[in-house]
C-alpha positions as a Python dict, from the first residue, in 0.01 Angstrom:
ca = {
    (1, 'X'): (0, 0, 0),
    (2, 'X'): (-377, 99, 4),
    (3, 'X'): (-442, 429, -164),
    (4, 'X'): (-746, 603, -75),
    (5, 'X'): (-911, 878, -309),
    (6, 'X'): (-1093, 1098, -224),
    (7, 'X'): (-1498, 1145, -436),
    (8, 'X'): (-1560, 1511, -568),
    (9, 'X'): (-1861, 1601, -694),
    (10, 'X'): (-1919, 1840, -1003),
    (11, 'X'): (-1978, 2180, -871),
    (12, 'X'): (-2357, 2291, -848),
    (13, 'X'): (-2491, 2569, -1093),
    (14, 'X'): (-2617, 2870, -938),
    (15, 'X'): (-2999, 2903, -941),
    (16, 'X'): (-3107, 3071, -1263),
    (17, 'X'): (-3335, 3409, -1182),
    (18, 'X'): (-3429, 3405, -1511),
    (19, 'X'): (-3768, 3368, -1572),
    (20, 'X'): (-3910, 3007, -1718),
    (21, 'X'): (-4067, 2990, -2096),
    (22, 'X'): (-4439, 2878, -2095),
    (23, 'X'): (-4756, 3040, -2013),
    (24, 'X'): (-4688, 2986, -1665),
    (25, 'X'): (-4505, 3325, -1492),
    (26, 'X'): (-4384, 3446, -1194),
    (27, 'X'): (-4539, 3748, -1086),
    (28, 'X'): (-4355, 4026, -1068),
    (29, 'X'): (-4304, 4224, -718),
    (30, 'X'): (-4484, 4449, -540),
    (31, 'X'): (-4514, 4793, -728),
    (32, 'X'): (-4498, 4677, -1069),
    (33, 'X'): (-4775, 4579, -1311),
    (34, 'X'): (-4852, 4170, -1327),
    (35, 'X'): (-5029, 4264, -1636),
    (36, 'X'): (-4929, 4496, -1849),
    (37, 'X'): (-5282, 4679, -1904),
    (38, 'X'): (-5348, 4717, -1530),
    (39, 'X'): (-5195, 4988, -1352),
    (40, 'X'): (-4965, 4963, -1051),
    (41, 'X'): (-5051, 5107, -670),
    (42, 'X'): (-5472, 5051, -698),
    (43, 'X'): (-5542, 5239, -1029),
    (44, 'X'): (-5947, 5221, -871),
    (45, 'X'): (-5851, 5473, -596),
    (46, 'X'): (-5673, 5712, -844),
    (47, 'X'): (-5980, 5733, -1028),
    (48, 'X'): (-6211, 5787, -681),
    (49, 'X'): (-5959, 6039, -611),
    (50, 'X'): (-5934, 6240, -957),
    (51, 'X'): (-6324, 6240, -984),
    (52, 'X'): (-6383, 6390, -612),
    (53, 'X'): (-6122, 6683, -710),
    (54, 'X'): (-6339, 6759, -1017),
    (55, 'X'): (-6668, 6750, -846),
    (56, 'X'): (-6490, 6963, -593),
    (57, 'X'): (-6351, 7183, -833),
    (58, 'X'): (-6717, 7203, -994),
    (59, 'X'): (-6908, 7274, -629),
    (60, 'X'): (-6655, 7573, -578),
    (61, 'X'): (-6728, 7739, -888),
    (62, 'X'): (-7095, 7678, -827),
    (63, 'X'): (-7078, 7833, -516),
    (64, 'X'): (-6889, 8113, -683),
    (65, 'X'): (-7155, 8149, -910),
    (66, 'X'): (-7441, 8144, -663),
    (67, 'X'): (-7283, 8430, -451),
    (68, 'X'): (-7192, 8600, -738),
    (69, 'X'): (-7557, 8594, -833),
    (70, 'X'): (-7681, 8660, -508),
    (71, 'X'): (-7468, 8992, -480),
    (72, 'X'): (-7604, 9078, -844),
    (73, 'X'): (-7958, 9046, -713),
    (74, 'X'): (-7887, 9239, -413),
    (75, 'X'): (-7676, 9553, -618),
    (76, 'X'): (-7948, 9613, -838),
    (77, 'X'): (-8272, 9666, -817),
    (78, 'X'): (-8524, 9481, -1044),
    (79, 'X'): (-8750, 9609, -1293),
    (80, 'X'): (-9041, 9679, -1106),
    (81, 'X'): (-8910, 9884, -833),
    (82, 'X'): (-8702, 10067, -1149),
    (83, 'X'): (-9008, 10149, -1307),
    (84, 'X'): (-9163, 10276, -999),
    (85, 'X'): (-8858, 10502, -929),
    (86, 'X'): (-8902, 10639, -1268),
    (87, 'X'): (-9294, 10733, -1250),
    (88, 'X'): (-9195, 10886, -932),
    (89, 'X'): (-8944, 11085, -1092),
    (90, 'X'): (-9211, 11175, -1323),
    (91, 'X'): (-9446, 11254, -1069),
    (92, 'X'): (-9189, 11480, -879),
    (93, 'X'): (-9101, 11665, -1208),
    (94, 'X'): (-9455, 11679, -1310),
    (95, 'X'): (-9614, 11833, -963),
    (96, 'X'): (-9275, 12092, -932),
    (97, 'X'): (-9334, 12263, -1241),
    (98, 'X'): (-9713, 12298, -1140),
    (99, 'X'): (-9618, 12557, -879),
    (100, 'X'): (-9613, 12808, -1139),
    (101, 'X'): (-10026, 12801, -1164),
    (102, 'X'): (-9974, 12844, -810),
    (103, 'X'): (-9764, 13120, -790),
    (104, 'X'): (-9989, 13342, -1030),
    (105, 'X'): (-10292, 13221, -839),
    (106, 'X'): (-10134, 13308, -492),
    (107, 'X'): (-10050, 13630, -687),
    (108, 'X'): (-10426, 13761, -822),
    (109, 'X'): (-10601, 13619, -482),
    (110, 'X'): (-10364, 13688, -191),
    (111, 'X'): (-10532, 14020, -20),
    (112, 'X'): (-10299, 14352, -114),
    (113, 'X'): (-10133, 14533, 133),
    (114, 'X'): (-10200, 14915, 145),
    (115, 'X'): (-9933, 15148, 194),
    (116, 'X'): (-9922, 15516, 247),
    (117, 'X'): (-9612, 15732, 253),
    (118, 'X'): (-9610, 16125, 404),
    (119, 'X'): (-9261, 16236, 268),
    (120, 'X'): (-9063, 16087, 542),
    (121, 'X'): (-9167, 15741, 614),
    (122, 'X'): (-9386, 15493, 505),
    (123, 'X'): (-9685, 15379, 708),
    (124, 'X'): (-9996, 15090, 690),
    (125, 'X'): (-10320, 15277, 587),
    (126, 'X'): (-10482, 15063, 784),
    (127, 'X'): (-10290, 14977, 1098),
    (128, 'X'): (-10580, 14738, 1210),
    (129, 'X'): (-10615, 14541, 892),
    (130, 'X'): (-10490, 14183, 877),
    (131, 'X'): (-10366, 14159, 498),
    (132, 'X'): (-10029, 14036, 587),
    (133, 'X'): (-10181, 13730, 780),
    (134, 'X'): (-10431, 13697, 463),
    (135, 'X'): (-10160, 13609, 209),
    (136, 'X'): (-9986, 13364, 401),
    (137, 'X'): (-10383, 13211, 473),
    (138, 'X'): (-10437, 13218, 75),
    (139, 'X'): (-10083, 13065, 33),
    (140, 'X'): (-10198, 12787, 277),
    (141, 'X'): (-10537, 12720, 133),
    (142, 'X'): (-10429, 12722, -242),
    (143, 'X'): (-10144, 12467, -145),
    (144, 'X'): (-10365, 12266, 94),
    (145, 'X'): (-10641, 12235, -243),
    (146, 'X'): (-10318, 12185, -511),
    (147, 'X'): (-10197, 11886, -304),
    (148, 'X'): (-10542, 11694, -259),
    (149, 'X'): (-10595, 11756, -643),
    (150, 'X'): (-10248, 11600, -741),
    (151, 'X'): (-10281, 11347, -480),
    (152, 'X'): (-10614, 11258, -670),
    (153, 'X'): (-10431, 11236, -1028),
    (154, 'X'): (-10148, 11044, -945),
    (155, 'X'): (-10343, 10807, -759),
    (156, 'X'): (-10610, 10755, -1060),
    (157, 'X'): (-10270, 10704, -1295),
    (158, 'X'): (-10071, 10526, -1086),
    (159, 'X'): (-10333, 10294, -862),
    (160, 'X'): (-10061, 10069, -786),
    (161, 'X'): (-9800, 10276, -711),
    (162, 'X'): (-9602, 10238, -370),
    (163, 'X'): (-9390, 10429, -116),
    (164, 'X'): (-9223, 10587, -420),
    (165, 'X'): (-9485, 10785, -541),
    (166, 'X'): (-9592, 10936, -203),
    (167, 'X'): (-9228, 11032, -190),
    (168, 'X'): (-9230, 11171, -541),
    (169, 'X'): (-9550, 11352, -465),
    (170, 'X'): (-9404, 11491, -120),
    (171, 'X'): (-9056, 11634, -290),
    (172, 'X'): (-9258, 11796, -556),
    (173, 'X'): (-9488, 11975, -353),
    (174, 'X'): (-9213, 12103, -169),
    (175, 'X'): (-9067, 12209, -448),
    (176, 'X'): (-9428, 12352, -647),
    (177, 'X'): (-9452, 12567, -323),
    (178, 'X'): (-9103, 12748, -344),
    (179, 'X'): (-9147, 12824, -688),
    (180, 'X'): (-9461, 12917, -675),
    (181, 'X'): (-9313, 13174, -347),
    (182, 'X'): (-9016, 13312, -556),
    (183, 'X'): (-9266, 13366, -833),
    (184, 'X'): (-9548, 13554, -650),
    (185, 'X'): (-9269, 13800, -492),
    (186, 'X'): (-9100, 13821, -825),
    (187, 'X'): (-9423, 13960, -1028),
    (188, 'X'): (-9585, 14096, -720),
    (189, 'X'): (-9544, 14484, -598),
    (190, 'X'): (-9111, 14557, -613),
    (191, 'X'): (-8988, 14488, -264),
    (192, 'X'): (-8831, 14833, -248),
    (193, 'X'): (-9073, 15018, -51),
    (194, 'X'): (-8868, 15396, -33),
    (195, 'X'): (-8827, 15385, -398),
    (196, 'X'): (-9201, 15257, -477),
    (197, 'X'): (-9315, 15538, -221),
    (198, 'X'): (-9097, 15828, -407),
    (199, 'X'): (-9306, 15716, -683),
    (200, 'X'): (-9626, 15703, -610),
    (201, 'X'): (-9570, 16036, -475),
    (202, 'X'): (-9655, 16198, -87),
    (203, 'X'): (-10030, 16046, 18),
    (204, 'X'): (-10073, 15827, -269),
    (205, 'X'): (-10188, 15481, -121),
    (206, 'X'): (-9967, 15186, -324),
    (207, 'X'): (-9960, 14841, -312),
    (208, 'X'): (-9686, 14651, -42),
    (209, 'X'): (-9480, 14400, -139),
    (210, 'X'): (-9620, 14005, -133),
    (211, 'X'): (-9494, 13836, 106),
    (212, 'X'): (-9507, 13491, 300),
    (213, 'X'): (-9420, 13518, 661),
    (214, 'X'): (-9534, 13181, 759),
    (215, 'X'): (-9214, 12959, 633),
    (216, 'X'): (-9469, 12642, 712),
    (217, 'X'): (-9711, 12707, 452),
    (218, 'X'): (-9434, 12561, 219),
    (219, 'X'): (-9525, 12226, 356),
    (220, 'X'): (-9910, 12244, 307),
    (221, 'X'): (-9871, 12123, -18),
    (222, 'X'): (-9679, 11808, 39),
    (223, 'X'): (-9876, 11739, 359),
    (224, 'X'): (-10233, 11709, 195),
    (225, 'X'): (-10067, 11539, -112),
    (226, 'X'): (-9905, 11209, 115),
    (227, 'X'): (-10249, 11240, 342),
    (228, 'X'): (-10496, 11253, 63),
    (229, 'X'): (-10252, 10987, -154),
    (230, 'X'): (-10240, 10704, 163),
    (231, 'X'): (-10622, 10770, 212),
    (232, 'X'): (-10704, 10683, -117),
    (233, 'X'): (-10485, 10378, -123),
    (234, 'X'): (-10616, 10221, 219),
    (235, 'X'): (-10968, 10243, 53),
    (236, 'X'): (-10996, 10184, -315),
    (237, 'X'): (-10596, 10048, -374),
    (238, 'X'): (-10561, 9731, -481),
    (239, 'X'): (-10602, 9446, -227),
    (240, 'X'): (-10419, 9100, -173),
    (241, 'X'): (-10587, 8805, -305),
    (242, 'X'): (-10690, 8628, 51),
    (243, 'X'): (-10538, 8263, 100),
    (244, 'X'): (-10735, 7959, -3),
    (245, 'X'): (-10934, 7764, 238),
    (246, 'X'): (-10812, 7440, 315),
    (247, 'X'): (-11057, 7152, 217),
    (248, 'X'): (-11348, 7061, 482),
    (249, 'X'): (-11255, 6735, 627),
    (250, 'X'): (-11454, 6434, 511),
    (251, 'X'): (-11764, 6300, 783),
}
């Protein structure tokens, strides 16, 4: 009787996932560093991205600083403009104060208006006289003279002045004229004609109040000052340097 035996081979060991010893190493899966000192996920690109963000932040801060500096330059006047405004303010104040002298001269030089009373009414002693108009003309002439003198003085003191000085002259001239007008009226004969006539008596001539009928005379000082100062600046003011001529072509 023949017996058949089935030969069986020994079972195979499952494949080992352990890393073999030695210098040769199995590469790590994707996403893990192959070397301990090297970062994963393309480190060079991460570095470039960080530098780009840093540069963008610096650029943004630089733009904000430039915008703030530009806004500050436009909002705050420069030192030259501030100095010119200070000079214009001083000129306006000095011219306005000199209106006291104009008022005193007007009171002294203006023709008097003689009045007379008959006990019931007050009349002009010379009905055909032009003394009232003469007071307006005298104020205008004095204003023109004071305006010319003030313009010459300001031009000599501030030869390099700009438009601010002219504005200061104009404003100071108006203020000076108003001061001179009110001072002359205040120091002149009283404006209460009836009381003055009673104090003088019947048939006695007395001076009428000093009046400025033409209110346009208050602008004489300012107009004269602006015209004279602009004329002096145009004739004798500093000139801008002429541009250099280009070199002559060689022959």
